[in-house]
FIVOLO-798148 format. One line per 5 residues: number of its first residue (from 1); their letters; for each residue y negated, x, z of C-alpha. Coordinates in steps of 0.1 Angstrom, whole numbers, plus 2048, in hexadecimal, padded with zeros to 3 digits. Each point is the difference from the previous one (the first is absolute). Example, Ala and Ser with C-alpha at 12.3 -4.5 7.8 and 13.67 -1.06 7.14 Angstrom:
<pts>
1	AS	82D,87B,84E; 7DE,80E,7F9;
</pts>
This chain:
<pts>
1	MNFLR	800,800,800; 7E9,81D,807; 806,80B,7DC; 7F5,7DE,7F3; 7E2,800,817;
6	GVMGG	7F7,822,7F1; 803,7F2,7DD; 7EE,7DF,807; 7E7,80D,819; 7E9,81E,804;
11	QAAGP	808,823,7F5; 812,819,817; 7F9,825,802; 813,817,7EA; 80A,7FE,7DB;
16	QPSGA	802,7DD,7F2; 81F,7F6,7EB; 7FA,7F6,7DC; 802,7DC,7F4; 822,805,7EF;
21	DTIQK	80E,80F,821; 7F3,7E3,814; 80F,7E6,7E8; 821,812,800; 802,7FF,826;
26	LCDRV	7F7,7DB,800; 81B,7F9,7E7; 819,812,815; 7F5,7EC,81E; 804,7DF,7ED;
31	ASSTL	823,80B,7F4; 80D,80E,821; 7EF,7ED,81D; 816,7E7,812; 7E4,7EE,812;
36	LEDRR	7EF,7E5,7ED; 7DE,809,80F; 803,824,7F2; 808,7F4,7DD; 7E4,7E7,802;
41	DAVRA	7E6,81A,80A; 80D,818,7E5; 7FD,7E5,7E5; 7DD,7F7,80D; 7F6,825,7FC;
46	LKSLS	80E,801,7DC; 7EB,7E1,7F8; 7E0,811,80C; 808,81F,7EB; 80C,7ED,7E1;
51	KKYRM	7DE,7FD,7F0; 7F5,824,807; 821,810,7F8; 80D,7E7,7E6; 815,818,7EC;
56	EVGTQ	811,810,81F; 807,7DF,812; 80E,7F1,7E0; 817,81C,7F8; 80E,806,823;
61	AMDHL	7FE,7DE,812; 809,7E7,7E5; 825,7FE,808; 7FA,800,826; 7E8,7E3,7FC;
66	INILQ	819,7EC,7EB; 81B,807,81A; 7E9,7F3,81B; 7FD,7DF,7EC; 826,7FD,800;
71	TDRSD	808,80A,823; 7E3,7F5,817; 7FB,7DD,7F3; 800,7F2,823; 7DF,811,808;
76	SEILG	7E3,7F1,7EC; 7E7,81B,80B; 813,81D,7F1; 807,7EC,7E1; 7DB,7F9,7FC;
81	YALDT	7F8,826,803; 81B,809,7E7; 7F4,7E6,7E6; 7DC,80B,805; 80A,824,7FA;
86	LYNLI	813,7F7,7E0; 7E2,7EC,7F4; 7E8,81D,805; 818,816,7EC; 804,7E8,7E3;
91	CNDEE	7DF,7EF,7FE; 7E6,80E,7E7; 7E1,7EE,80E; 7DF,811,7FC; 7FB,80A,824;
96	EEQDA	822,811,804; 7FC,811,7DE; 7DF,80F,80B; 80F,80C,821; 81D,810,7EE;
101	VTHIP	7EA,812,7E6; 7E6,80C,818; 81A,80F,818; 7F8,824,80A; 81D,817,80A;
106	VSGKR	7FE,813,821; 802,822,7F1; 7E0,7FD,7ED; 7E4,7EA,7F2; 7FC,7EF,7DE;
111	KNVSA	7DF,7FE,7EF; 7F3,7E3,7EC; 812,7E4,814; 7EB,7E4,7F3; 80D,7DF,7F2;
116	PDETA	821,801,7EE; 7FF,806,7DC; 818,7F2,7E6; 819,81C,805; 802,7FA,825;
121	QKQAD	804,7DA,7FA; 81D,807,7E9; 810,817,819; 7FE,7E6,81B; 80F,7E5,7EA;
126	DLGAQ	81C,817,7F6; 807,807,825; 802,7DB,808; 817,7FB,7E2; 817,81C,80C;
131	FTEMF	803,7F3,823; 806,7DD,7F2; 81C,80E,7E9; 810,811,81F; 7FF,7DF,814;
136	IQDPE	810,7EA,7E5; 81B,819,7F5; 816,7EB,816; 7FB,7DB,7FA; 80C,7F9,823;
141	HVTLL	7DF,80D,80D; 7EE,7E4,7EE; 819,7E7,80D; 7FB,80D,823; 7DA,7FC,7FC;
146	LTLLE	805,7DC,7F4; 816,7F9,81E; 7E5,80E,817; 7E7,7E7,7F1; 814,7E4,811;
151	DFDFH	7F4,80E,822; 7E4,7EA,80C; 7F0,81B,815; 7DE,809,7F3; 804,826,805;
156	VRWPG	81F,7FF,7E9; 7F8,7E5,7E6; 7DD,80B,7F7; 808,826,7FA; 81F,7F5,7ED;
161	VKLLT	7EB,7EA,7E8; 7E8,81C,7FA; 81B,819,7FA; 812,7EA,7E7; 7DF,7F9,7EE;
166	ALLKN	7FA,826,7FD; 823,805,7F2; 7FB,7E5,7E6; 7DF,810,7F5; 810,822,7FB;
171	QGVQL	822,7F6,7F1; 7FD,7DB,7F8; 81B,7FC,7E6; 81B,812,815; 7F6,7EC,81F;
176	QGIIL	801,7DF,7ED; 823,807,7F4; 80D,808,823; 7EF,7E1,810; 80D,7EA,7E4;
181	VSPMG	824,808,808; 7FB,801,825; 80E,7E0,811; 7E3,7E9,80A; 7E8,81C,7F8;
186	VSRLM	7E5,7EB,7F0; 805,7E4,819; 7F9,817,81D; 7DF,80B,7F0; 7F6,7DC,7F9;
191	DLLAD	803,7F9,825; 7E2,816,805; 7E9,7E5,7F2; 80A,7E9,81C; 7F7,819,81B;
196	SREVI	7E5,7F2,817; 7F0,822,804; 7E7,803,7E4; 802,826,7FD; 825,7FF,7F8;
201	RNDGL	7FB,7E2,7E9; 7E4,811,7ED; 814,821,7FC; 81D,7EB,7F6; 7EB,7F3,7E3;
206	LLLQQ	7F9,823,7F5; 825,809,803; 809,7E2,7EA; 7E6,80A,7E7; 810,822,7FB;
211	LTKSN	823,7F1,800; 7F9,7E6,7E5; 7EF,817,7E7; 812,7FF,7DE; 821,7F3,80D;
216	AAIQK	808,7DE,7F3; 820,7FC,815; 7EE,807,821; 7E4,7E9,7F5; 818,7E3,7FB;
221	IVAFE	811,806,822; 7DE,801,811; 7F5,7E1,7EE; 81F,7ED,80A; 7FC,80B,824;
226	NAFER	7E3,7E7,802; 7E5,81A,7FA; 7E9,7E9,7ED; 7FE,7E7,81C; 7FA,81B,81A;
231	LLDII	7E5,812,7EC; 7ED,7E1,7F7; 801,7F6,825; 7F2,822,80A; 7E4,7FD,7E6;
236	TEEGS	7F7,7DD,80D; 800,80C,824; 7EA,81E,7F7; 7E6,7EA,7EF; 80A,802,7DB;
241	SDGGI	7E5,811,7EB; 7EA,805,81F; 81C,813,812; 803,826,805; 816,81C,7F4;
246	VVEDC	81F,7ED,80A; 7F9,7E5,7E5; 7FC,81C,7E7; 822,80F,80A; 811,7DE,7FD;
251	LLLLL	7F1,7FB,7DD; 80B,823,7F5; 823,7F8,80C; 7FF,7DE,7ED; 7F6,812,7E0;
256	NLLKN	81D,818,804; 818,7E3,803; 7F3,7EC,7E3; 7F4,819,7E6; 819,803,7E3;
261	NSSNQ	81A,7ED,814; 808,7DF,7EF; 819,7F5,81A; 7E7,803,81D; 7E5,7EF,7EB;
266	NFFKE	817,7E3,7FA; 809,7FF,825; 7DB,801,809; 7F8,7E3,7E8; 81E,7EB,80A;
271	GSYIQ	7F8,805,825; 7DE,7EF,7FA; 7EE,820,80B; 7E6,7FD,7E4; 7F2,7E1,811;
276	RMKPW	7FA,815,81F; 7EA,818,7ED; 7E5,7E6,7F9; 7EE,803,822; 7FB,825,7FA;
281	FEVGD	7E5,7FA,7E6; 7EB,7E7,812; 7DE,80F,802; 7E1,7F1,80E; 7DD,7FB,7F1;
286	DNSGW	7F2,81F,811; 812,81D,7F0; 7E9,81C,80A; 80A,81D,815; 825,803,7F8;
291	SAQKV	812,81B,813; 812,81C,7EE; 821,7F4,810; 7FB,7DC,7F4; 7F9,80D,7DD;
296	TNLHL	820,815,801; 814,7E2,80D; 7F3,7E8,7E6; 806,819,7E5; 824,804,80A;
301	MLQLV	804,7DA,802; 7F4,7FC,7DD; 818,81B,7F5; 81C,7ED,810; 7F7,7E1,7EC;
306	RVMVS	7FF,815,7E0; 823,80E,808; 80E,7DD,7FF; 7F1,7F8,7DE; 800,822,7F0;
311	PVNSP	805,800,7DA; 81D,818,804; 814,7E6,813; 818,7E9,7EE; 7ED,7E3,7EF;
316	GATAS	813,7E5,812; 7F9,80F,823; 7DB,805,7F7; 7FC,7DD,7F4; 810,7F2,81F;
321	CQRSM	7E9,814,817; 7E2,7F6,7EC; 80A,7DB,803; 804,804,826; 7DE,811,803;
326	YQCGL	7EF,7E3,7EE; 813,7E5,814; 7F8,80F,822; 7DB,806,7F8; 801,826,800;
331	LQQLC	7F1,802,7DD; 7E4,7E9,80A; 7F9,816,81F; 7FF,81F,7EA; 7E7,7EF,7E8;
336	TILMA	7EA,7F8,81E; 7FF,825,809; 7F9,807,7DB; 7E1,7EA,800; 7F4,809,824;
341	TGVPA	7E2,815,807; 7FF,81F,815; 823,80B,7F9; 804,826,7FD; 803,80D,7DD;
346	DILTE	823,80F,803; 80D,7DF,80F; 7F0,7EC,7E4; 80F,817,7E6; 823,7FD,80F;
351	TINTV	7FC,7DB,804; 7F8,7FD,7DB; 81F,814,7F7; 815,7EA,818; 7F3,7E0,7F1;
356	SEVIR	807,80F,7DD; 825,804,807; 803,7DF,812; 7F4,7ED,7E1; 810,817,7E6;
361	GSQIN	817,7EB,7EA; 7FF,7E1,817; 7F0,7E3,7EE; 7F9,7EB,81F; 7F0,81E,812;
366	QDYFA	7EC,809,7E0; 7F3,7DC,7FE; 7F6,800,824; 7ED,821,7FC; 7EE,7F2,7E2;
371	SVNAP	7F3,7E4,816; 7F2,817,81B; 7DA,800,802; 7EA,81A,810; 7E9,7F3,81C;
376	SNPPR	7E0,803,7EB; 7E5,7E8,7F4; 80A,7F4,7E8; 825,806,806; 810,818,7E7;
381	PAIVV	824,805,7F8; 80F,81E,812; 80B,80E,7DF; 7DC,802,7F4; 7F4,810,820;
386	LLMSM	81C,81A,7FD; 7F8,808,7DC; 7DB,805,809; 80C,81C,817; 817,80F,7E6;
391	VNERQ	7E4,804,7E6; 7E7,80C,819; 7FF,826,7FF; 7F1,803,823; 820,7F2,810;
396	PFVLR	81A,818,80D; 81A,80C,7E7; 81E,7F4,814; 7F1,7DD,804; 7FB,7FD,7DB;
401	CAVLY	824,80B,7FA; 80B,7E6,819; 7EC,7E4,7EF; 80F,80A,7DE; 823,7FF,80E;
406	CFQCF	7F8,7DD,80F; 7F4,7F3,7DE; 81F,80F,7EF; 817,7EF,81A; 7EE,7DF,7FC;
411	LYKNQ	807,800,7DA; 823,80E,802; 817,7E6,7F1; 7E4,7E6,804; 7F8,7F1,7DE;
416	KGQGE	7EC,7E5,810; 7E9,81A,811; 7FE,814,7DF; 7F4,7E1,7EE; 7E6,7F9,81B;
421	IVATL	7F2,824,7FD; 7FF,800,7DA; 7F0,7DD,801; 7E2,80E,812; 7F9,816,7E2;
426	LPSTI	801,7E4,7E6; 7DF,7F1,7F3; 809,7DC,80A; 805,809,825; 7E4,818,807;
431	DANSI	7E9,7F4,81C; 7DE,812,800; 7F9,7F6,824; 81E,811,810; 812,821,7FD;
436	SAGQL	823,7FE,7F3; 81D,819,800; 7FD,804,7DA; 7DB,809,802; 807,81A,81B;
441	LCGGL	81D,80F,7EB; 7EA,802,7E1; 7E3,80F,815; 818,81B,80E; 80F,806,7DD;
446	FSADS	7DF,80A,7F1; 7EE,80F,81E; 7F6,825,802; 81A,807,81C; 820,80D,7F0;
451	LSNWC	815,7F5,81E; 7F2,7DD,7FD; 809,801,7DB; 823,80B,807; 806,7E6,81C;
456	AAVAL	7F1,7E3,7EC; 815,80A,7E1; 820,801,814; 7F8,7E0,812; 7FA,7EE,7DF;
461	AHALQ	820,80F,7F2; 813,7F0,81C; 7F1,7DF,7F7; 811,804,7DE; 821,80E,80C;
466	DNLTQ	81E,7EE,7EF; 7EA,7E3,7F7; 7FC,7FA,7DA; 7EA,7E1,805; 7E6,812,814;
471	KEQLL	800,81D,7E7; 7F7,7E8,7E4; 7E6,7EE,816; 7EF,821,809; 7F9,805,7DA;
476	RVQLA	7E7,7E3,802; 7EA,812,81A; 7DE,809,7F1; 7E7,818,810; 7DA,802,7FB;
481	TSLGK	7F8,825,7FE; 7DA,7FF,7FB; 7E5,7E8,7F6; 7FD,7F9,7DB; 823,80B,7F8;
486	PPVSL	81E,7E9,7FA; 81B,7FF,81B; 81F,815,7FC; 823,7FA,80C; 80D,810,81F;
491	LQQCT	81A,812,7EB; 7E6,80F,7EA; 7EA,80A,81D; 81D,813,810; 806,813,7E0;
496	NILSQ	7DB,807,7FC; 7FE,810,823; 820,813,7F9; 7F1,80F,7E0; 7E0,80B,813;
501	GSKVQ	812,81C,812; 7FC,7F6,824; 811,810,81E; 826,805,7FF; 806,7E8,81C;
506	TRVGL	7ED,7E4,7EE; 812,807,7DF; 822,800,810; 7F9,7DF,811; 7F4,7F0,7DF;
511	LMLLC	81E,80D,7ED; 818,7F2,81A; 7EE,7DF,7FE; 802,800,7D9; 825,80A,801;
516	TWINN	809,7E4,818; 7EB,7E7,7ED; 80F,805,7DD; 823,807,80D; 818,7E5,7F3;
521	CPIAV	7E2,7EC,7F1; 7FE,802,7DA; 7E0,7EC,800; 7EE,819,816; 80E,81C,7EA;
526	THFLH	7F1,7EF,7E1; 7DE,7FD,812; 801,824,80A; 809,80C,7DD; 7E6,7E9,7F0;
531	NQENV	7E5,818,80C; 800,81B,7E5; 7F4,81B,819; 81C,7FE,819; 81D,810,7EC;
536	PFLTA	7EB,81E,7F3; 7F4,806,824; 824,800,80E; 80D,817,7E5; 7E3,818,805;
541	QISEN	805,801,826; 826,807,7FC; 7FC,81A,7E5; 7E6,816,812; 80A,81E,814;
546	LGEDE	7EE,7F9,821; 801,80E,823; 819,7F9,81C; 7EB,7E3,80E; 800,7EE,7DF;
551	RLVQG	825,801,7FA; 805,7E1,814; 7E6,7ED,7EB; 812,80C,7E1; 821,7F3,80D;
556	LCALL	7F2,7DE,808; 7F0,7FE,7DD; 822,808,7F1; 80F,7E4,816; 7E5,7E8,7F4;
561	LGICI	806,808,7DC; 826,7FE,804; 7FC,7DD,80F; 7EB,7F6,7E1; 81E,80B,7EB;
566	YYNDN	81C,7F1,815; 7F0,7DD,804; 7EF,7FF,7DE; 807,7DF,7ED; 7F3,80F,7DF;
571	SLENY	7E5,7E6,7FD; 7E6,81B,7F6; 807,811,7DF; 7EE,820,809; 812,804,821;
576	TKEKL	824,7F6,7FB; 81C,812,812; 808,815,7E3; 7DC,80A,7F9; 7FA,809,824;
581	KQLIE	81F,816,800; 7F5,811,7E0; 7DE,806,810; 810,810,81E; 816,816,7EA;
586	KRIGK	7E2,80C,7EB; 7E5,804,81B; 814,808,81F; 824,807,7F8; 81D,7EE,810;
591	ENFVE	80B,81C,816; 7DD,806,80C; 7FC,7DB,807; 81F,7FF,815; 7F6,81F,813;
596	KLGFI	7DE,7F1,808; 811,7E0,80B; 815,814,818; 7E1,80E,812; 7FF,7E0,814;
601	TKHEL	821,803,812; 7FC,825,805; 7DF,7FC,813; 803,809,825; 7EF,7E0,80C;
606	YSRAA	817,7EA,7EB; 81F,805,817; 7EB,7FB,81F; 7F3,7DE,7F4; 823,7F6,7F5;
611	QKPQP	80E,803,823; 7F1,7E1,811; 7E9,7E3,7F6; 7E4,808,819; 7E5,817,7F1;
616	VFPSP	7FE,81D,818; 7EC,81E,7F4; 7F2,81E,813; 7DF,7FF,7EE; 7EE,7E9,7E6;
621	EQMLF	804,81A,7E5; 826,7FD,802; 800,7DB,7FB; 80D,7FE,7DC; 821,7ED,7FE;
626	DHEFT	80A,7DD,80B; 823,7F8,80C; 806,7E3,7E8; 7F2,814,7E3; 81A,81C,806;
631	KLVKE	81B,7E5,7FC; 7F0,7F6,7DF; 7FF,824,7F3; 825,805,80A; 809,7E1,7EC;
636	LEGVI	7EC,808,7E1; 803,825,7FC; 823,7FF,7F1; 7FB,7E2,7E9; 7DF,80E,7F2;
641	TKAVH	811,821,7F9; 81B,7EE,7ED; 7E7,7EA,7EE; 7EC,81E,7F3; 81F,812,7F3;
646	KSSEE	80F,7E2,7EF; 7FE,7FC,7DA; 7F7,7E0,7EE; 824,7FC,7F5; 80C,802,824;
651	EKKEE	7E7,7E7,80B; 80B,7E8,7E5; 824,804,80B; 7F6,7FA,824; 7ED,7E1,7F6;
656	EVKKT	81E,7F4,7ED; 816,807,81E; 7E7,7EE,816; 800,7E2,7E9; 826,800,800;
661	LEQHD	801,803,825; 7E7,7E4,803; 816,7EA,7EA; 81E,809,814; 7ED,7F8,820;
666	NIVTQ	7F6,7DF,7F1; 824,7F8,7F7; 80B,80A,823; 7E4,7EB,80E; 80B,7E2,7EC;
671	YKELI	824,804,80B; 7F4,803,824; 7ED,7E0,7FC; 81E,7EF,7F1; 816,80D,81C;
676	REQDA	7E7,7F3,819; 800,7DE,7EF; 826,7FF,7FF; 801,80A,825; 7E8,7E4,808;
681	QIQEL	815,7E7,7EC; 820,80C,811; 7EF,7FD,821; 7F5,7DD,7F8; 822,7F6,7F4;
686	KEQVS	80F,80E,820; 7E8,7EB,814; 809,7E2,7EB; 826,807,806; 7FA,804,825;
691	TMSAQ	7EC,7DF,800; 81A,7ED,7ED; 81C,80F,816; 7ED,7F3,81E; 7FC,7DE,7F0;
696	NEQMQ	824,7FF,7F7; 80A,807,824; 7E9,7E5,80B; 80F,7E8,7E6; 823,809,80C;
701	TSLTQ	7F6,7FA,824; 7F0,7DF,7F8; 81F,7F6,7EB; 817,808,81D; 7EA,7EC,817;
706	QLSQI	800,7E2,7E8; 825,801,7FC; 804,800,826; 7E8,7E2,802; 813,7EE,7E5;
711	QQHKD	820,805,814; 7F0,7F3,81F; 7F3,7E1,7ED; 823,7FA,7F3; 80E,801,823;
716	QYNIL	7E5,7E9,80C; 807,7E9,7E3; 825,7FE,808; 7F8,7F8,825; 7E7,7E5,7F6;
721	KLKLG	81A,7F2,7E7; 819,7FD,81C; 7E6,7EF,817; 7F6,7E8,7E4; 824,7F6,7FB;
726	KDNHS	804,7F8,825; 7DF,7ED,801; 809,7EA,7E2; 81F,7F2,813; 7E9,7F5,81D;
731	QSNSQ	7E5,7F0,7EA; 80A,7DC,801; 7DD,7F4,80A; 7EB,817,7EB; 801,7F0,7DD;
736	GDGSQ	7DA,7FB,7FE; 7FA,825,806; 81A,809,7E6; 7EF,7EB,7E6; 7DF,812,808;
741	MNGLQ	811,822,7FD; 810,7F5,7DF; 7DF,7F5,7F2; 7F0,821,808; 81D,816,7F2;
746	MEEVT	80B,7ED,7E1; 7E8,812,7E9; 809,822,80E; 825,7F8,7FE; 7FC,7F6,7DB;
751	QLRAE	7EE,820,7F9; 81B,815,811; 81B,7ED,7EC; 7EE,80A,7DF; 7FE,824,80C;
756	LEELR	825,801,809; 80A,7F1,7DF; 7EC,81A,7EE; 810,81C,814; 823,7F1,7F9;
761	MQHTL	7F9,801,7DA; 7F4,824,802; 81F,809,815; 816,7F0,7E5; 7EE,813,7E5;
766	LQTQL	804,821,813; 825,7F9,805; 804,7FA,7DB; 7EF,820,7F7; 815,813,81A;
771	GDKDT	81F,7F1,7F1; 7F7,80D,7DE; 7FA,822,80E; 821,7FF,812; 812,7F8,7E0;
776	LINSL	7EF,81D,7EE; 808,818,81C; 824,7F4,803; 804,807,7DA; 7F2,823,806;
781	RSEPS	817,806,81E; 81F,7F6,7EB; 7FB,81E,7EA; 80B,81F,813; 7F7,823,7F6;
786	KTAEG	80D,822,80C; 7E8,818,7EF; 7E2,810,813; 7E7,7EA,7EE; 815,7E1,807;
791	SAAES	802,808,825; 7DA,804,801; 7FC,7DE,7F0; 819,7F1,817; 7ED,80E,81E;
796	DNSEL	7E0,7EF,7F2; 814,7E0,7FC; 80C,802,823; 7DC,805,80C; 7F4,7E3,7EC;
801	LKELE	81D,7EA,80E; 7F5,809,823; 7DD,7F6,7F8; 80B,7DF,7F1; 818,7F9,81D;
806	ALRSQ	7E2,805,817; 7EB,7E9,7EB; 81C,7E6,800; 804,802,826; 7DA,7FB,803;
811	VQSQS	800,7E2,7E9; 81E,7F1,812; 7EF,805,822; 7E0,7F0,7F2; 815,7E3,7F2;
816	AEINQ	811,7FB,821; 7DE,7FE,811; 7F4,7E8,7E6; 81E,7EA,804; 7FD,801,826;
821	MRTER	7DB,7F6,7FD; 808,7E4,7E8; 81B,7F3,817; 7E8,801,81D; 7E5,7EE,7EC;
826	EELLR	817,7E5,7F5; 80B,7FB,824; 7DC,7FD,80A; 7F8,7E8,7E4; 81E,7EB,808;
831	RAEAA	7F6,7FE,825; 7DC,7F7,7F6; 80B,7E4,7E9; 817,7F2,81B; 7E4,801,819;
836	SSEAA	7E8,7EE,7E7; 81A,7E4,7F9; 805,7FA,825; 7DC,800,808; 7F6,7E0,7EB;
841	PCSDS	80A,7E4,819; 7F1,811,81E; 7E1,812,7F3; 7EA,7EA,815; 811,807,820;
846	SLDAQ	7EC,811,81C; 809,823,80B; 7F5,811,820; 7EA,81F,801; 81C,817,809;
851	KMAEL	814,7F7,7E0; 7E2,804,7EB; 7F9,823,80D; 824,809,7FA; 800,7F4,7DC;
856	ESRLA	7E0,812,7F9; 80F,821,80C; 81E,7FA,7EA; 7E9,7F8,7E2; 7EE,821,806;
861	AQTNE	821,812,802; 80B,7F1,7DF; 7DE,809,7F0; 805,825,80B; 823,7FF,7F3;
866	TERLK	7F3,7F4,7DE; 7E7,81C,7FF; 81A,819,808; 816,7F2,7E4; 7E4,804,7E8;
871	AEAKS	7FC,824,80A; 825,805,7FB; 7FE,7F0,7DE; 7E4,818,7F7; 815,81E,80C;
876	LSQSR	81D,7F3,7EA; 7E8,7FF,7E3; 7F7,824,806; 825,809,803; 805,7EF,7DE;
881	LELEQ	7E6,816,7F0; 810,81F,80F; 822,7F4,7F2; 7F0,7FB,7DE; 7F3,824,801;
886	QLASA	822,80D,80A; 80F,7EB,7E3; 7E8,810,7E8; 80A,823,80B; 825,7F6,7FD;
891	TSTVA	7F9,7F4,7DD; 7F1,821,7F6; 81E,811,810; 818,7EA,7EC; 7ED,809,7E0;
896	ILQTE	805,825,808; 825,7F9,806; 804,7EE,7DF; 7F3,81E,7EE; 819,815,812;
901	KAKLQ	81B,7E7,7F9; 800,80A,7DB; 807,824,80A; 81C,7F5,818; 812,7EA,7E6;
906	TEVQE	80A,81E,7EC; 80F,80F,81F; 811,7E0,809; 816,801,7E1; 80C,822,80A;
911	SKKEQ	808,7F5,823; 814,7E1,7F6; 81E,815,7F8; 7FE,810,822; 7FC,7DE,810;
916	DDLLM	820,7F4,7EE; 813,81D,80E; 7F3,7F9,822; 80B,7DC,7FD; 822,80B,7F6;
921	LLADQ	801,817,81E; 7F4,7E4,816; 81B,7E8,7F3; 81B,81A,807; 7F1,805,822;
926	DQKIH	801,7DB,807; 824,7FF,7F5; 809,81C,817; 7EE,7F0,81D; 811,7DF,7F9;
931	SLKQK	822,811,7FF; 7F9,812,821; 7F6,7E0,811; 820,7F0,7F4; 814,81C,80E;
936	LKDLG	7EE,7FD,821; 808,7DB,801; 824,807,7F9; 800,818,81D; 7F3,7E5,817;
941	ETVDD	7DC,80C,803; 7E3,7E6,800; 7E9,805,7E3; 7DF,7EC,7F9; 7FC,7F7,7DC;
946	EDDLD	7DE,7FE,7F0; 803,7DB,7FB; 806,7FB,825; 7E1,815,809; 7EA,7EC,7E8;
951	TRDQT	80D,7DF,80F; 7F9,80D,824; 7DC,80B,7F6; 7FA,7DE,7F0; 80B,7EF,820;
956	DDDYE	7E9,815,815; 7E3,7F8,7E9; 806,7DA,804; 802,803,825; 7DE,812,801;
961	EEEDE	7F0,7E5,7EA; 80C,7E5,817; 7F0,813,81D; 7DF,802,7ED; 800,7DB,7F9;
966	D	806,7F9,825;
</pts>
């Protein structure tokens, strides 16, 4: 202990040990001491020397400190000292770096020990990286550190968080790999956000920032560990945009989790976290005196919104987020900031960029932005106010770039907005009392500021992008150049300024506008070529040998002339495709023309502009290319090169091929239409079949129900008939009532008699026809045939016989029903006549009320029975019609059989001989049977003869007939 007091306390007399010796002794004490207090004091001493003697402590004590973490986990104090010592060795913070660099050895003094230069800074970084590499050589050390973070003790948890953060800063990729495969590694780190001690929670945010950098797998795990909910809660608790550095750390971590991670972006959107961002952008009327931290926080919040709707995201995900931002009111809140006063310039610029990407390609958001008005008197559209800033050369460069980007995003895939912008340039819509977007664009296009010229030209080009209608409409725009001179078209004025030799930036902007304007628009090409000065100017520009700065202008002139060739409809004799190509070959040369055309894509600023839609340039002089124009160049460069090298014969062949392809396309289109019509017809027929099937099922069901009802009515009729027979025997005093019933029913009975007579005649006729058919069929059946064709005909005959037998049975059943009804009617008539004859002498007799009621009920029953019989007669008529139809089908079948009969007759003659032989064989067989029966009788056996069997059958039939009569 005295040794430790000498190290930690004042100096003793005598020679002092060097730092390396002291550290060696302390390391030995840590390794060999058995008392926990001795080891704790030694580790505390190493901690105090770790900053001053970083190299010595790191090289000698690293293993001992790690061993302390493994063996002395029960003592939080020694664990805290060991973690702090490791942190001092690995961390490269500025204070420690300065201490390490300005260290003076004991043996002498070093001069010039001022602030660390770049070499010293690099050496310190290398030292921290070396110690980090030593620590993570064994992945178990990192796992051990993650385990220590579960300790809730402040003196262990906080140094552990700082140490792991320093390790991630030095060797992030290796640490991420170890933590990713460690069981519950990320979950343990997420628990830091729930720590009630703000110091640990805040350092946990810094740790997660380092952990989630450029590792999509860890980002997903952190997101699904409910990170979004916790971070947004912390932001709300800290005061949102008015919060401090903790809000900034939370926003940085959110950016790490969401940027270029489509899975987390979708999870953020599906979790309705976009809606929770709206309160961040609520600003008051007084926006003066924003703190630097608030500006930083709001800047990061705007970047977070942009990450969700970035153009590099998938179109579907971007559109979904844009829709959510409009529905929750976030876009409206951003537009409020856009039009507010007193907002800092950098926040206003970032807000414009954010609104740009929120409305880009979203029709509903673009329509809303078009309706936003600035709070001025009179109110002006926000687009007009922003364009005024864009063409104002006194505004900051970054703000003008942001406004241009906003205008481009407003017109992106927005033909409605393009039409509204172009309409403000047309003569019929110009309002002299107000400033329109078209007037501002024209003013910027022809101003003295080259940057305004370029921005206005690019903005106007976006109003024509992929919109043939607006390209043709813009040809109508006329400009008044000066008093006393006739107006000139906008196209002509652009070419006039181009020929005057203005600045390179202005000419590049105008050439991009002209190329976009006449691209894929033959009418605009014709208008451009109609000016006799344009083609000579372009050929002169291309053919000259100019400096490095003019090469880009030459390339754009070659592109413009190439578009005139490719989209030329040959309406002008002097400037047909062939003549323009001949002019290029004579004045410029095809190879030289193609080389000048290639200057565009070889320019260093071309590739930078092609990377992303937002115009970001270090300085105004480098603002030369537009992102959409780079796409146009990439599309046209190859086709223009081919068009220039093609001969007239090749073009004719291509035109013929195009015509042939068009014809084939027309034929294919016709067939497609025919197939569509047939599909529609098939679908319609299927629907009809399904409808008819349903109707058929309904008919079958109703038919079944009606048959059951008829059967019920028959049963009721039989019951009533029996009751009526019993009642007639007991009606000795009811003659007057019978006469009344007879008087009411005589007409109906007469009508039923006529119907029955008619049915009887029809039945007789049907029986006659069936008899004729039976005769014809029997004649056909008597002619056997054994050939294949005969057997087929015989099978047809058998089928016909079955059908006719069925018809005969139906007719017989109908006949039986008619006879039964006739018998019942006659019985009823007989009873009615008898009742009328007996009622004459006593018709005036008085009857009591009870008998009258009974007779009235019987009369009603008889009336119902008559109605039922009428219905049955009607059903019999329908059955007759069905029988007639079946008879007609049988007649057609017989006609077919008669035609086949002629074929069978020839075969019958051949089979007669075989029949005779069969008859002889049958006769012999009968003789043998007879002889065998005789022998059996002689032997005393009982044998039934055929005559006896016939006699017995006849007797049985007679007995059954007698039973039927009974």
